[in-house]
Each structure stands twice: as structure tokens, then as C-alpha cells.
Residue, then its C-alpha position, 0 to 999 in steps of 0.5 A: x177898359x183897354x184891350x190890355x186890361x181885358x187880357x186881349x194881348x194880341x189886340x193890345x199889341x196890334x193897337x200899340x204897334x199901329x200907334x207907333x207906325x201911324x203917329x211917330x211924332x205924337x207926344x203920347x207915342x212913347x207911352x205906346x212903346x212903353x206898354x208894348x214892351x211891358x206886354x212882351x216882357x209878360x209873354x217872356x218875349x224879351x227879344x221883342x221887348x228890346x226891339x220895341x225900344x230899339x225902334x222907339x229910339x228912332x221915333x221923332x217923338x222920342x228923339x226930340x226929348x232927351x229925357x225920354x231918349x235917356x229913359x228908353x236907353x236905360x230901359x233898353x239896357x235893363x231888358x238886355x240885362x234881364x234877357x242875358x241873366x235869364x239866358x244864363x240860367x236857362x230861364x228865358x221863358x219866364x215872364x218878367x213878373x214871375x222872375x225869382x227874387x234871387x234872379x231879380x237881385x242878380x239882374x239888379x246887381x249886373x245892371x247897376x254894376x256893368x262890366x266894362 
């Protein structure tokens, strides 16, 4: 079991961050960014989750794969939408898995129909 699976989130965060720092060119490093961002979303640390993707977009392992770059840009935009909707509803301390359905619908609508 991983540190994350055991609920050792601080250890998992440290391990994922270490992987991102030490192996920026490794093809598996983007997965560390995805997992790290997910932990932050579950901690309602949306700014940190956003920063993970912003920094990951600069990793050689991400930059050299246009599909991964596109997916990370999409995930980044989605988390920013989540953060904006939660902020508007004074609900920024809500972990992602606990976001009420009506807010999830608003997030999806806003994400899929961005204002120009």
C-alpha cells in the first residue's frame, strides 16, 4: 500500500514532490503530479492543486508529450473553475469529494461553457 492509501498524506505529499523534483524527465513523473494534485483537492487546498499543474506543465516529461500537456492544461482549467465556484459560494474549505451536487453541476456548466 502507498502512503496515500494508508492515509499518510504528508508522507505522500513529500514523496510525490520529491519525485517531481528529482525525476522531471521520467515518463512516470506526470502521474506523481496527478496524484499530488488529487491529495491537495481532497484537503481543499485548491491553490496548491493548481500550483502542482502549473509547475508540472514546465516538466520535460510533460512538455515532450503534447497529449499530456493538453490534459494537464484541461485539468488546470477545471481546478481553477472549481476554486472560482467554491469561492463564489464561500465554500473554499470543501474537499473535492464533498462538493454538493448543485455546485458540481455549476462547476461543470461553467467549465464546459466558459465566458469569453
